[in-house]
C-alpha positions as CSV (number, residue, x, y, z in Angstrom):
1,M,96.1,120.1,39.4
2,N,96.1,123.9,39.7
3,L,99.6,125.1,40.6
4,L,98.3,127.6,43.3
5,Y,96.1,124.9,44.9
6,L,99.1,122.4,44.8
7,L,101.4,124.9,46.6
8,L,98.7,125.7,49.2
9,K,98.4,122.0,50.0
10,T,102.1,121.3,50.3
11,V,104.5,124.3,50.5
12,V,102.3,126.4,52.9
13,P,101.8,123.7,55.5
14,A,105.5,122.9,55.4
15,F,106.4,126.6,55.7
16,V,104.1,127.0,58.8
17,L,105.3,123.8,60.6
18,A,109.0,124.6,59.9
19,A,108.5,128.2,61.2
20,I,107.1,126.8,64.4
21,L,109.7,124.1,64.8
22,T,112.8,126.3,64.2
23,P,112.6,128.3,67.5
24,L,112.2,125.0,69.4
25,V,115.3,123.5,67.7
26,I,117.2,126.7,68.5
27,F,116.3,126.2,72.2
28,I,117.3,122.6,72.1
29,G,120.7,123.5,70.5
30,K,121.4,126.0,73.2
31,K,120.1,123.8,76.0
32,F,122.4,120.9,75.1
33,D,125.3,123.1,73.9
34,I,125.1,121.9,70.3
35,V,126.4,125.1,68.9
36,D,129.0,126.2,66.4
37,H,131.7,128.3,68.1
38,P,133.6,131.1,66.3
39,G,136.9,130.0,64.8
40,V,139.6,130.7,62.3
41,R,137.5,129.3,59.4
42,K,134.3,130.9,60.7
43,I,132.8,134.3,59.9
44,H,130.4,134.4,62.8
45,K,131.5,136.1,66.1
46,T,129.2,134.4,68.6
47,P,128.1,130.7,69.1
48,V,125.2,129.7,66.9
49,P,123.0,126.7,67.5
50,L,123.3,123.8,65.0
51,L,120.8,120.9,64.4
52,G,118.8,123.0,61.9
53,G,118.5,120.0,59.7
54,L,116.1,118.5,62.3
55,V,113.6,121.1,61.3
56,I,113.5,120.0,57.7
57,Y,113.6,116.3,58.6
58,I,110.9,116.4,61.2
59,T,108.7,118.6,58.9
60,A,109.0,116.0,56.1
61,V,108.5,113.0,58.4
62,I,105.2,114.6,59.7
63,L,103.8,116.1,56.6
64,V,104.7,113.6,53.9
65,P,102.4,110.8,55.1
66,L,99.8,113.2,56.5
67,L,99.4,115.2,53.3
68,D,99.6,112.1,51.1
69,F,96.7,110.5,53.2
70,L,94.6,113.7,52.9
71,F,95.2,114.7,49.3
72,F,97.5,112.6,47.1
73,H,97.3,108.9,48.0
74,S,100.5,108.3,46.0
75,L,103.0,106.8,48.4
76,T,103.7,103.1,47.7
77,Y,106.2,102.4,50.5
78,S,108.2,100.5,47.9
79,R,111.8,99.1,48.3
80,E,113.1,102.4,46.9
81,F,111.0,104.5,49.3
82,V,112.3,102.5,52.2
83,G,115.8,103.0,51.0
84,L,115.2,106.8,50.9
85,I,113.9,106.8,54.5
86,V,116.7,104.6,55.8
87,G,119.5,106.5,54.1
88,A,118.1,109.9,55.1
89,T,117.7,108.8,58.7
90,I,121.3,107.5,58.8
91,M,122.5,110.9,57.5
92,V,120.5,112.8,60.1
93,C,121.8,110.6,62.9
94,L,125.4,111.0,61.6
95,G,124.9,114.7,61.4
96,I,123.6,114.9,65.0
97,V,126.6,113.0,66.3
98,D,129.0,115.2,64.3
99,D,127.3,118.4,65.4
100,K,127.6,117.3,69.1
101,I,131.0,115.7,69.4
102,G,132.6,116.3,66.0
103,L,133.8,113.5,63.6
104,S,136.7,113.5,61.3
105,A,136.2,113.9,57.6
106,K,137.3,110.3,57.0
107,E,134.8,109.0,59.5
108,K,132.0,111.0,57.9
109,F,133.1,109.8,54.5
110,L,132.9,106.2,55.6
111,F,129.3,106.5,56.9
112,Q,128.3,108.4,53.7
113,T,129.7,105.6,51.6
114,L,127.8,103.0,53.6
115,A,124.5,104.9,53.3
116,A,125.1,105.4,49.5
117,L,125.9,101.7,49.2
118,A,122.7,100.7,51.1
119,V,120.4,102.8,48.9
120,S,122.1,101.6,45.8
121,I,121.5,98.0,46.7
122,L,117.9,98.9,47.5
123,G,117.4,100.2,44.0
124,W,118.8,103.7,43.7
125,N,121.5,102.6,41.4
126,I,122.2,104.1,38.0
127,H,122.4,101.4,35.3
128,S,123.1,103.7,32.4
129,I,123.7,107.4,31.7
130,S,123.0,109.7,28.8
131,L,125.6,112.3,27.9
132,P,125.3,115.4,25.7
133,L,126.0,115.0,22.0
134,I,126.2,111.2,22.4
135,E,123.3,109.3,21.0
136,G,121.9,106.5,23.1
137,Q,123.1,105.4,26.5
138,I,126.3,104.3,28.2
139,D,125.5,101.0,29.9
140,L,127.4,100.8,33.2
141,G,127.0,97.1,33.8
142,L,129.0,95.9,36.8
143,L,130.0,99.5,37.5
144,A,126.4,100.5,38.2
145,I,126.6,100.3,42.0
146,P,130.2,101.7,42.4
147,F,129.4,104.6,40.0
148,S,126.2,105.3,42.0
149,V,128.0,105.3,45.3
150,I,130.8,107.6,44.1
151,W,128.2,110.0,42.5
152,Y,126.0,110.1,45.6
153,V,128.9,110.6,48.0
154,G,130.3,113.4,45.8
155,I,127.0,115.2,45.8
156,I,126.6,114.8,49.6
157,N,130.0,116.4,50.1
158,S,129.4,119.1,47.5
159,V,126.2,120.3,49.3
160,N,128.1,120.1,52.6
161,M,130.8,122.3,51.3
162,T,128.3,125.1,50.4
163,D,127.2,125.3,54.1
164,G,129.9,127.8,55.0
165,L,127.9,131.0,54.6
166,D,124.6,132.1,56.2
167,G,121.7,130.9,54.1
168,A,123.8,129.6,51.2
169,A,123.2,125.9,51.5
170,T,119.5,126.5,52.5
171,G,118.8,128.6,49.4
172,I,120.7,126.4,47.0
173,A,118.9,123.3,48.3
174,S,115.5,124.9,48.0
175,I,116.3,125.7,44.3
176,S,117.3,122.1,43.6
177,F,114.2,120.7,45.2
178,G,112.0,123.1,43.3
179,I,113.5,122.0,40.0
180,C,113.1,118.3,41.0
181,A,109.5,119.0,42.0
182,Y,108.9,120.5,38.5
183,I,110.2,117.5,36.7
184,F,108.4,115.0,39.0
185,H,105.2,116.9,38.4
186,Y,105.8,116.7,34.7
187,F,105.9,112.9,34.8
188,G,103.1,112.6,37.3
189,Q,105.3,111.2,40.0
190,Q,103.3,112.7,42.8
191,D,105.1,110.9,45.7
192,F,108.5,112.4,45.0
193,M,106.9,115.7,43.9
194,L,105.2,115.9,47.3
195,I,108.4,115.2,49.2
196,S,110.3,117.8,47.2
197,L,107.7,120.5,47.7
198,I,107.4,119.9,51.4
199,I,111.2,120.1,51.9
200,M,111.3,123.2,49.7
201,G,108.6,124.9,51.9
202,A,110.4,123.9,55.1
203,L,113.7,125.4,53.7
204,W,112.0,128.7,52.9
205,A,110.7,129.0,56.5
206,F,114.1,128.0,57.9
207,L,115.8,130.5,55.7
208,I,114.1,133.3,57.7
209,Y,116.3,132.2,60.7
210,N,119.3,131.0,58.7
211,F,119.9,134.1,56.5
212,N,122.5,136.6,57.7
213,P,122.8,137.2,60.6
214,A,121.9,133.5,61.2
215,K,120.1,132.5,64.4
216,I,120.6,128.8,63.6
217,F,122.8,126.8,61.2
218,L,121.8,123.7,59.3
219,G,124.8,121.9,60.8
220,D,125.9,118.6,59.4
221,T,122.5,117.3,60.5
222,G,121.0,119.4,57.7
223,S,123.8,119.5,55.1
224,L,124.2,115.7,55.1
225,F,120.5,115.0,55.1
226,L,119.8,117.6,52.3
227,G,122.9,116.5,50.3
228,F,121.8,112.9,50.5
229,T,118.2,113.6,49.5
230,I,119.2,116.0,46.7
231,A,121.6,113.4,45.4
232,L,118.9,110.8,45.0
233,F,116.2,113.2,43.6
234,A,118.5,115.0,41.2
235,T,119.4,111.6,39.8
236,K,115.9,110.2,39.8
237,A,114.2,113.3,38.3
238,P,116.0,113.2,34.9
239,S,115.7,109.4,34.7
240,L,113.0,109.5,32.1
241,T,112.0,105.9,31.8
242,T,111.5,103.3,34.5
243,P,110.2,100.0,33.0
244,L,107.5,98.2,35.0
245,G,109.3,95.6,37.1
246,G,112.6,97.0,36.1
247,H,115.3,99.1,37.9
248,F,114.4,102.2,39.7
249,I,116.8,104.4,37.7
250,N,117.1,103.1,34.2
251,S,119.0,105.9,32.6
252,C,120.0,109.2,34.0
253,S,120.5,112.3,31.9
254,I,123.7,113.4,33.6
255,L,123.7,116.9,32.2
256,V,120.3,117.7,33.7
257,S,121.5,116.3,37.1
258,I,124.6,118.5,36.9
259,S,122.5,121.5,36.1
260,I,120.3,121.0,39.1
261,L,123.4,120.7,41.3
262,F,125.4,123.4,39.4
263,Y,126.7,125.5,42.2
264,P,127.6,122.6,44.7
265,L,129.3,120.6,42.0
266,L,131.2,123.7,40.8
267,D,132.5,124.3,44.3
268,L,133.4,120.7,44.8
269,S,135.3,120.5,41.4
270,F,137.3,123.6,42.3
271,A,138.1,122.2,45.7
272,I,139.3,118.9,44.3
273,I,141.5,120.6,41.7
274,R,142.9,123.1,44.2
275,R,143.8,120.4,46.8
276,L,145.3,118.1,44.2
277,A,147.4,120.9,42.8
278,K,148.7,121.7,46.3
279,G,149.3,118.1,47.1
280,S,147.1,118.3,50.2
281,S,144.5,115.8,51.3
282,L,141.1,115.9,49.7
283,F,139.7,115.7,53.2
284,Q,141.6,118.8,54.4
285,P,139.3,121.8,54.8
286,D,140.4,125.3,53.7
287,K,139.2,128.8,53.3
288,S,139.3,128.9,49.5
289,H,135.8,127.9,48.6
290,I,133.7,130.0,46.2
291,H,131.9,131.7,49.1
292,H,135.2,132.7,50.7
293,K,136.3,134.3,47.5
294,L,132.9,136.1,47.1
295,L,133.2,137.5,50.6
296,I,136.4,139.2,49.7
297,Y,135.0,140.4,46.3
298,F,131.9,141.8,47.9
299,S,133.7,143.5,50.7
300,W,132.7,140.9,53.4
301,N,129.0,141.4,52.8
302,P,127.5,138.0,53.5
303,K,124.0,139.0,52.4
304,I,125.1,140.0,48.9
305,C,127.3,136.9,48.7
306,A,124.3,134.6,49.5
307,L,122.1,136.3,46.9
308,F,124.8,136.0,44.3
309,I,125.1,132.3,45.1
310,Y,121.3,131.9,44.7
311,F,121.7,133.6,41.3
312,L,124.3,131.0,40.2
313,G,122.1,128.2,41.4
314,I,119.1,129.6,39.6
315,C,121.1,130.0,36.4
316,G,122.2,126.3,36.6
317,A,118.6,125.2,37.4
318,L,117.2,127.1,34.4
319,C,119.7,125.5,32.1
320,G,118.6,122.1,33.5
321,I,115.0,122.9,32.7
322,M,115.8,124.1,29.2
323,I,117.8,121.0,28.5
324,F,115.0,118.8,30.0
325,N,112.3,120.6,28.0
326,R,114.4,120.6,24.8
327,N,114.2,116.9,24.3
328,T,112.8,114.6,27.0
329,N,113.1,111.5,24.9
330,G,116.1,112.1,22.7
331,L,119.7,113.0,22.8
332,L,120.0,114.5,26.2
333,G,117.4,112.3,27.9
334,S,117.1,108.7,28.6
335,V,115.5,106.3,26.1
């Protein structure tokens, strides 16, 4: 299928619908006082509506079945697809509650773990992984589900951590979904390619309102939903073989997944090391994330900081593509 024609059928409708929905969600956020107030750890000076993730979620819920019915006819509504919908909806509901009343980090961690466990049981578990410079696969055996849950929860929180600067998480997420769409398209997996492109188009439209100075934030509604979906897709995309009647994710090329999620995982790794070194709780927020350091380095210019973060994300994504294209059936892929 022609690339331009494909984008016109997916990204453009998603962009238009999200551009229409965003002002409505801004109004709802203000109407019901679901806003982010200025604080010690915040850089904005006035209350900003949350719930931005609803724009992306609603756009996907409307357009995925509609565009599939009109053009693609690829959705199978399998056990894995049901798991994706259920888990993503749980994350959106959790985010709405947190944006409205506020939940503790431990409470959110509990629900994230339950959602990750549910989708792992429904088929999104990683049975083996491929590592760089190691031929063959590492079979996880009984550790498949625990490993999958820890991996997914880690990615969800890594994406959540990037949502501390206007437009940062939105731009990084769009890059990740773009790379996933490329890999899905390569393997002819049109169902997941369709979802990735629709979410990417919705994120581009939302970024118009979310870039500095932001008129609306993703909120946990968005960061949890996006983190969850990226976690699944960035794991599924490099899973190069799925035997008929077999497990959904047979083997995941872990290096490609890490490249797709380069910036969020980098920030998460630094946060874990930093908090362990200080002896503080892993759930304790701070103002030492990468975007905080970049704000100081770039003289508190949030636009430049966001663009630099996009650059880091693109560099990681390009490395992932190069690794993927280097050998899709050998050392760095699944076999």
